[in-house]
Each structure stands twice: as structure tokens, then as C-alpha cells.
C-alpha positions in Angstrom: 37.0 30.5 33.2 33.3 31.5 33.8 31.1 31.4 36.9 27.3 31.7 37.0 25.6 33.1 40.1 21.8 32.3 40.3 19.6 33.9 42.9 16.3 35.8 42.8 17.7 38.4 45.2 19.9 41.0 43.6 21.6 41.8 46.9 22.7 38.2 47.2 24.1 38.1 43.6 26.0 41.3 44.2 27.2 40.1 47.6 28.7 37.0 46.1 30.3 38.9 43.3 31.9 41.6 45.6 33.0 39.1 48.3 35.3 37.0 46.2 38.7 37.9 44.7 37.9 36.3 41.3 41.3 37.1 39.7 43.0 35.0 42.3 41.0 32.0 41.1 41.5 32.6 37.4 37.8 33.6 36.8 37.6 35.9 33.8 33.8 36.4 33.6 30.8 36.3 35.9 27.3 35.6 34.7 24.0 36.3 36.6 20.5 34.8 36.5 17.4 35.5 38.6 15.9 32.0 38.2 16.4 28.5 36.8 15.0 29.3 33.4 17.5 32.1 32.8 20.3 30.0 34.3 19.8 27.0 32.0 19.9 29.3 28.9 23.1 30.9 30.1 24.6 27.5 30.9 23.9 26.2 27.4 25.2 29.3 25.8 28.4 30.1 27.9 29.4 26.7 29.5 30.5 28.1 32.9 32.8 26.0 35.1 31.1 26.8 38.4 27.5 27.5 39.4 26.4 29.3 42.7 22.8 28.2 43.0 20.0 29.4 45.3 17.4 26.8 46.2 14.3 28.9 46.6 13.4 30.9 43.5 10.2 31.6 41.6 9.6 29.6 38.4 12.2 26.9 38.0 13.7 26.6 41.5 17.2 25.3 42.5 16.3 21.6 42.8 14.6 21.6 39.4 17.6 23.4 37.8 19.9 20.8 39.2 17.7 18.0 37.9 17.8 19.6 34.4 21.6 19.9 34.5 21.9 16.2 35.5 19.4 15.1 32.8 21.3 17.0 30.1 24.7 15.7 31.5 26.1 19.2 31.7 29.7 19.3 33.1 29.5 22.1 35.7 30.5 22.2 39.4 27.6 23.3 41.7 27.8 25.2 45.0 24.4 25.3 46.7 23.6 28.6 48.4 20.5 28.4 50.7 18.8 30.0 53.7 17.4 26.6 54.7 19.4 24.5 57.2 17.6 21.4 56.0 19.4 18.1 55.6 16.9 17.1 52.9 18.0 19.9 50.7 21.7 19.0 51.3 21.2 15.4 50.5 19.2 16.0 47.3 21.6 18.7 46.2 24.6 16.4 46.6 22.7 13.5 44.8 22.1 15.9 41.9 25.8 16.8 41.6 26.5 19.6 44.1 30.0 19.8 45.4 29.4 22.1 48.4 26.6 23.6 50.4 26.7 27.2 51.9 24.1 28.6 54.3 23.0 32.3 54.2 24.4 34.5 55.6 27.8 33.5 54.3 31.3 34.9 54.8 34.0 35.6 52.3 35.9 32.6 53.6 32.9 30.3 53.1 32.6 31.4 49.4 36.3 31.2 48.6 36.8 27.8 50.2 33.8 26.4 48.3 35.0 28.0 45.0 38.5 26.7 45.5 37.1 23.2 46.0 34.8 23.5 43.0 37.5 24.7 40.7 39.8 21.9 41.8 37.1 19.3 40.9 36.4 21.1 37.6 40.1 21.2 36.6 40.5 17.5 37.3 37.4 16.8 35.3 38.7 18.9 32.4 42.0 17.1 32.6 40.3 13.7 32.5 38.1 14.6 29.6 41.1 16.1 27.7 43.1 12.8 28.3 40.1 10.8 27.1 39.7 12.9 24.0 43.4 12.6 23.2 43.4 8.9 23.7 40.3 8.5 21.5 41.9 10.7 18.8 45.1 8.7 18.9 43.1 5.4 18.5 41.2 6.9 15.6 44.4 8.1 14.0 46.1 4.7 14.4 43.1 2.9 12.9 43.0 5.3 10.0 46.7 4.9 9.4 46.4 1.1 9.5 43.5 1.2 7.1 45.4 3.4 4.8 48.4 1.1 4.8 46.2 -1.8 3.8 44.6 0.2 1.0 48.0 1.4 -0.3 49.3 -2.1 -0.5 46.2 -3.0 -2.6 46.5 0.1 -4.8 50.2 -0.6 -5.5 49.4 -4.2 -6.5 51.3 -5.7 -3.5 48.2 -7.7 -2.5 45.2 -8.9 -4.5 41.5 -8.0 -3.9 40.0 -9.6 -0.8 36.7 -9.2 1.0 38.4 -6.9 3.6 38.8 -4.3 0.8 35.0 -3.9 0.6 34.9 -3.1 4.3 37.6 -0.5 4.0 35.9 1.2 1.1 32.7 1.3 3.2 34.7 3.0 6.0 36.2 5.7 3.8 32.7 6.4 2.2 33.5 5.3 -1.4 31.3 3.1 -3.6 32.6 -0.1 -5.3 32.2 1.2 -8.8 32.4 4.3 -11.1 35.6 5.5 -9.4 37.9 8.1 -10.9 41.6 7.9 -9.9 44.2 10.7 -10.1 47.8 10.5 -9.0 49.2 13.7 -7.5 52.9 14.2 -7.5 54.1 16.8 -5.0 56.9 19.1 -6.1 57.9 21.4 -3.2 56.5 19.7 -0.1 59.8 19.7 1.8 60.4 23.4 1.1 56.9 24.4 2.2 57.1 22.3 5.4 60.5 23.8 6.3 59.8 27.4 5.5 56.0 27.9 5.8 55.0 25.4 8.4 58.1 25.5 10.7 58.8 21.8 10.1 55.3 20.7 11.2 54.2 18.1 8.5 50.9 17.5 10.4 49.9 21.1 10.0 50.8 21.0 6.3 48.7 17.9 5.7 45.8 19.5 7.6 45.9 22.6 5.3 46.2 20.5 2.2 43.2 18.3 3.1 41.1 21.4 4.1 41.4 22.9 0.7 40.8 19.6 -1.0 37.6 18.8 0.9 36.3 22.3 0.5 36.5 22.0 -3.3 35.4 18.4 -3.7 32.6 18.3 -1.1 29.9 19.6 -3.6 31.0 17.1 -6.2 30.7 13.8 -4.3 32.5 11.2 -2.2 36.3 11.3 -2.3 39.4 9.9 -0.5 43.1 10.8 -0.6 46.0 8.8 0.7 49.8 8.9 0.5 51.4 6.2 -1.6 54.9 7.4 -0.6 56.6 10.7 0.3 55.9 12.2 -3.1 52.8 10.4 -4.5 49.2 11.0 -3.4 46.3 9.0 -4.8 42.9 10.8 -5.1 39.8 8.6 -5.6 36.5 10.2 -6.2 32.9 9.3 -7.2 31.6 12.4 -8.9 27.8 13.0 -8.7 25.9 12.2 -11.9 24.8 15.8 -12.7 28.5 16.8 -12.7 30.1 13.6 -13.9 31.4 14.4 -17.3 35.1 13.9 -18.0 35.6 17.6 -18.8 34.0 18.5 -15.5 36.2 16.1 -13.6 39.3 17.6 -15.3 38.1 21.1 -14.3 37.6 19.9 -10.7 41.2 18.5 -10.5 42.5 21.8 -12.0 40.6 23.7 -9.4 42.2 21.7 -6.6 45.7 22.2 -8.1 45.1 26.0 -8.4 43.7 26.1 -4.9 46.8 24.5 -3.4 49.1 26.7 -5.4 47.3 30.0 -4.7 46.7 29.4 -1.0 49.7 27.4 0.1 52.2 27.8 -2.7 52.1 24.0 -3.2 53.1 22.9 -6.7 52.0 19.5 -8.0 51.7 17.4 -11.2 48.7 15.2 -11.9 48.2 12.0 -13.8 44.6 10.8 -14.5 43.5 7.3 -15.1 42.0 7.0 -18.6 38.6 5.8 -17.5 36.3 5.1 -14.5 36.9 1.8 -12.8 35.4 -0.4 -10.1 37.3 -1.5 -7.0 38.6 -4.7 -8.5 40.5 -2.9 -11.3 41.8 0.0 -9.3 45.4 -1.2 -9.2 45.4 -1.1 -13.1 43.9 2.4 -12.9 46.8 3.5 -10.7 49.3 2.1 -13.2 47.5 4.0 -16.0 47.6 7.3 -14.0 51.3 6.7 -13.3 52.2 6.2 -17.0 50.4 9.5 -17.8 52.3 11.2 -14.9 55.7 10.1 -16.2 55.1 12.2 -19.4 54.8 15.4 -17.3 57.1 18.2 -18.4 59.0 19.4 -15.3 60.0 22.7 -17.0 56.7 23.9 -18.4 57.7 27.6 -18.2 60.7 27.1 -20.4 58.9 25.8 -23.4 55.3 25.4 -24.7 56.4 22.3 -26.7 56.7 18.8 -25.4 60.1 17.9 -24.0 62.6 16.9 -26.7 64.9 13.9 -26.3 67.8 14.9 -24.1 71.2 13.4 -24.8 72.8 14.5 -21.5 73.9 11.8 -19.1 74.5 12.5 -15.4 77.1 9.6 -15.4 79.3 11.8 -17.5 79.9 13.9 -14.4 81.1 11.0 -12.4 84.9 11.5 -13.0 84.6 15.2 -12.0 82.6 14.4 -8.9 85.0 11.7 -7.8 87.9 14.2 -8.2 86.1 16.8 -6.1 85.5 14.1 -3.5 89.1 13.1 -3.4 90.2 16.7 -2.9 87.4 17.3 -0.3 86.3 20.3 -2.4 82.6 21.0 -1.6 82.5 24.2 -3.7 83.6 22.2 -6.8 81.0 19.5 -6.0 78.3 22.2 -6.0 79.6 23.8 -9.2 79.5 20.4 -11.1 75.9 19.6 -10.1 74.8 23.2 -10.7 76.3 23.2 -14.2 74.6 20.0 -15.1 71.2 21.2 -13.9 71.7 24.5 -15.7 72.2 22.6 -19.0 68.9 20.7 -18.4 67.1 24.0 -17.9 68.6 25.5 -21.0 67.4 22.5 -23.0 63.8 23.7 -22.6 62.1 20.6 -21.5 62.5 17.7 -19.1 60.1 14.8 -18.6 59.6 13.1 -15.2 60.7 9.8 -16.8 64.0 11.4 -17.9 64.6 12.9 -14.4 64.1 9.4 -12.9 66.8 8.1 -15.2 69.2 10.8 -13.8 68.1 9.9 -10.3 68.9 6.2 -10.8 72.3 7.2 -12.3 73.0 9.6 -9.4 72.2 7.0 -6.7 74.4 4.5 -8.4 77.3 7.0 -8.5 76.7 7.8 -4.8 77.0 4.1 -3.9 80.1 3.7 -5.9 81.7 6.8 -4.5 80.9 5.6 -0.9 82.6 2.3 -1.6 85.6 4.1 -3.2 86.4 6.2 -0.1 85.6 3.3 2.2 83.0 5.4 3.9 82.1 4.5 7.5 78.7 6.0 6.7 78.8 7.9 10.0 76.3 10.6 8.9 74.4 8.3 6.5 74.1 8.7 2.7 70.5 9.1 1.7 69.7 8.0 -1.9 67.5 10.5 -3.9 63.8 9.5 -4.0 62.8 8.2 -7.4 59.6 10.3 -7.5 61.2 13.6 -6.8 59.9 16.1 -9.5 61.3 19.5 -8.6 64.6 20.1 -10.4 65.8 22.6 -7.7 65.1 20.1 -4.9 66.9 17.4 -7.0 70.0 19.6 -7.3 69.9 20.5 -3.6 69.6 16.8 -2.5 72.3 15.6 -4.9 74.7 18.4 -3.7 73.9 17.6 0.0 74.6 13.9 -0.4 77.9 14.4 -2.1 78.8 16.9 0.6 77.9 14.2 3.1 80.4 11.9 1.4 83.1 14.5 1.7 82.4 14.9 5.4 82.3 11.2 5.9 85.7 10.8 4.3 87.4 12.0 7.5 90.0 14.7 8.2 89.1 18.4 7.7 86.6 19.3 5.0 86.6 22.4 3.0 83.6 24.6 3.4 82.6 28.0 4.8 82.2 28.2 8.5 81.9 25.6 11.3 79.2 24.2 13.6 80.0 27.0 16.1 79.3 29.5 13.3 76.0 27.7 12.7 75.1 28.2 16.3 76.1 31.9 16.3 74.0 32.4 13.1 71.0 30.8 14.8 71.3 33.1 17.8 71.4 36.2 15.6 68.7 35.1 13.1 66.3 32.9 15.0 63.4 35.1 14.1 64.0 34.4 10.4 63.2 31.2 8.4 65.7 28.6 9.6 65.8 24.9 8.6 68.6 22.3 8.2 68.2 22.8 4.4 68.8 26.6 4.7 71.8 26.1 7.0 73.2 23.5 4.7 73.1 25.9 1.7 74.7 28.8 3.8 77.5 26.8 5.5 78.2 24.1 2.9 77.6 21.2 5.2 75.0 18.5 4.6 71.9 18.6 6.7 72.8 15.2 8.3 76.3 16.5 9.3 74.9 19.7 10.8 72.2 17.8 12.8 74.7 15.2 14.1 77.5 17.6 15.0 75.1 20.2 16.5 73.6 17.5 18.8 77.1 16.3 19.8 78.3 19.8 20.7 75.2 21.3 22.3 73.1 18.3 23.4 70.1 19.7 21.5 68.7 19.7 18.0 68.8 22.7 15.7 65.1 23.2 15.6 64.8 22.8 19.4 67.4 25.6 19.8 65.5 27.8 17.4 62.2 27.3 19.2 63.7 27.9 22.6 65.2 31.1 21.5 61.9 32.3 20.0 60.0 31.3 23.1 62.3 33.2 25.4 62.1 36.3 23.2 58.3 35.9 23.1 58.2 35.9 26.9 60.2 39.1 27.0 58.0 40.8 24.4 54.8 39.8 26.2 56.1 41.1 29.5 57.8 44.3 28.4 55.9 45.6 25.3 52.3 46.3 24.2 52.7 44.3 21.0 49.8 42.1 20.2 50.1 38.3 20.1 49.8 38.4 16.3 52.6 41.0 16.0 54.9 39.0 18.2 54.2 35.8 16.2 55.1 37.6 13.0 58.2 39.2 14.5 59.4 35.7 15.5 58.9 34.1 12.1 55.5 32.5 12.7 53.0 33.0 9.9 50.1 31.4 11.8 49.2 33.1 15.1 47.4 30.0 16.3 50.4 27.8 15.6 52.6 30.2 17.6 50.1 30.0 20.5 50.2 26.2 20.4 54.1 26.2 20.5 54.1 28.8 23.3 51.6 26.8 25.5 53.6 23.6 24.9 56.8 25.3 26.3 55.3 27.4 29.1 52.1 25.7 30.1 49.9 28.8 29.4 48.7 30.7 26.4 50.6 34.0 25.5 47.7 36.1 26.8 47.6 34.2 30.1 51.4 34.6 30.5 51.0 38.4 29.9 48.3 38.6 32.6 50.5 36.8 35.1 53.3 39.4 34.7 
């Protein structure tokens, strides 16, 4: 918090500064001005919370300064300091926004009482403004999400063109014609959110959009939306001077490379064959999707297009059912891992072929659930049809078969217990921890770990991790000289700002403020 002291007499300025215990009030910086002209410049530059203002000064006097502050609608709490015991001054000062009036000579008590009152008013004003900004932000987000849902229904062909679509395109800043469409299929989104963004999907989306807008801004208008958990649709209207098809392809490649090099995000893209207008966009999306289905999911294993694969996941059904009957999680993992290894050794796998295996796998899960008479206590989740990362596909298949083993009742085979999970978290909370990582380590499905952990300890896994990190952060701030950045890294946070946000949410103050209080 900053305070500005304005008086043409240096002794008065020094007197105010020396009389007040500023630390007690949370004031970190004092600014000084000799007249109203200097004061208004400092106010615009530094945005102080409180102003001590003399009335009689050469140049712009106190009353004129207050009028200027009111005209510019500057949010600052004003304490009038004057040698004139004149009600006219008092009345005008209050009308112009003053919160208190002190006569010279003043005492320490006078100053601190006035400052305390001004700070209380300022804090309430800040709180009100913060609440208003948050409410406005929520309304804007809700409106944008509703608009996106309407557009997604149109892009997917669920509703036909209507006049409202024109209005939505106007809001997102796209023209009605000469639109290029690209489908983007996200490969490792879940892994990145878990491991790099500590489960914060909002922060992940913010980073993705930042890179996209930075690259596309020079090219022209653009809009990106989420069709489902794996498919994004990018619409753009490239400027005429850079509108060739080759330039557009280079632009898309630049985005893909930017995401990969900066975030580690891997994607596949499918481009519509030609520019379209708004009326034919659903057909362009279908065209892009057909191109996307031909993507080779194992490009590093072969430079040739994927060959026809004769393997069938259904062939593993008898083995998986036997493992389920024997409650053998290790065998489940071995069966699925062996099948995936055969796919990798083949040297090529199209997205269309993987979707066939996904459909087969979901059918097998449903049949196995019926076979054991599952009560579905932890919930079997079918594998998303647009998953495109073979490693993630293997992991999700394994986890869902584990969930069936766990849902079958009695004791299940697997390494460790939920108590062991908790002990592991307490010893490794500064490392990357997610339900997916714990699932692989302890051979329990993520759903099972989440459900049983909540039942036993009345908290979630991630809440437990965050609370342990925040308690350790308090200790390091209080008892070491480590910087906030060093503490954040030591506790598993890549982003210092994100660490600060989490710390403030839990303790009500920033890490530096907490350290100063100790």
C-alpha cells in the first residue's frame, strides 16, 4: 500500500512521515509532493491508497487538486491537513471526497486515527471493486460459454443455420465468408494438466490460447473452440497478402510447433479442403475430420503410411475375462501392454484404426461389467472415441479393467493399499503427484483411489497434496532465506505466480506478506 503526502512545507511532510508507525498499517511506500501539480502526476503514476493533502499551496492548491481527482474519478482516500479552522474548507473538502480533516498543529494520535479510518474505507472500496470485477468476469465467461455451445451445435450439424449464427460470428469477430477451418486433435492434454499445470485446466487453456493468439494475430481474425474433450476447431480469416494455401499450412505448422516447444503439447491437425462461408461450415468440419482420421499415430516408427493392421483387440477378451475372474491386476496390465506393443512394432497406426479398437474395448468393458454383475460402485468410464495417444489409450484401458476388478468385491490383488498411498503422498508431496501417477504406482484405478481416499480421510488426494505443500511453504518462508521462486520449485510448482495464487487462496496473504508478518 502507498501513501502520498502533499504539502509545500518540508517540515510538515517530514513531521507526518516521522509521526506515524507506517508498518502497523501495512504502508510499504510513502510518496511526497510540494504542490498539486506534482501530486496529480504521482497519483497517476503510483496509484496511492491514501492522500494527506494541504489546502494552501502555491500553484495548484488543495481544493483544485481535489477537484481534479474527482473529475478524473481517481479512487483514493483523502485526509485534509490545514491550518485554517474554516468550516467552508471542511465542507468543500468533504464534498470533493475527503474522508477526514486535521488541523495544524496535529498529534500522532490525530494522524493515525485519520489514517486508520481512510485505510478502512479504501479496503472496503477495493473489496467492492474486486467483487464487481469478479462478477462481471463470471458473466462474461458464462456468456462466452453459452455462445460457444450454440456454435458447437451448429459446427457439428446438430442444428441448421439460423439468423442467430450471424450475430454470434459478429461477436467472435469473424466474417461470414472466406473462412478456413482446421480440426486440432489433442494428444497429451490430460498428462500435461496433471503433471505441468497441477490439475488446473483453466491455466492450461490460458497458456494454449496465449501462444495461439500471439502467432495468429498478424495473420488476421481467428476463433478457437472446444468441440469435445479432445477436438478443437480453429476458424480463421487470413489477410489477403498472406492468404495462400501454402502460407496457411505454414501458419498451422507454426502453431503446432509453438505448442510443442513451449508447453510440450502434441496435436494432430486435419484441414478442410477449401475456404467456405458460414452456411457450409458444418461440411468443412466433416471434411477436416475425414482428413484427421488418416493421421498416423506412430509417425516416429515409420516414414511410410500405416499399413493395414490385422490385429483385433477383441482377441484379448478371453484373456482379460480370465484375469478379471482371478482378480489379477498384474495380468490385466500385461495383456493390454502386450497388445499395444504389437501395435507399436507394426510401424504404423491410423486414428481410424485406433477408434475401431476403442469401440471394441468399450464393448468388452460393458460385457465384462455385466458378466461379474458389477454394482458399478466406482464407475466404469468408457474410453473416449477421439483419444489419439497410444500411451494414454493403454493407461485408460488398464485403469478401467482394474476398476472392474475392484468393483467385483472381496480383496483385490495389487501392490499396496490406500494407507500406503497416503504414506507415499506424505513423503513425496513435493514431487509430481496425480491420480494417474498413483494409479500406475499402486495398481489401483484412479476412481478407486479417489473414492477410498475420501472415505478414509475425508479429503481428496489433491487437497491433501496442496495442504502439505502449503504447510511446508509456511515453514520455509518463516525459517529460511529461500526466495519465493526457490520455494515454489522445491514444492513442485513450475510457475511461481501459480504457487503464489495457491498460497494466497489458502492463507489469505501472498508468500512475501506472510514472511513479513513472521
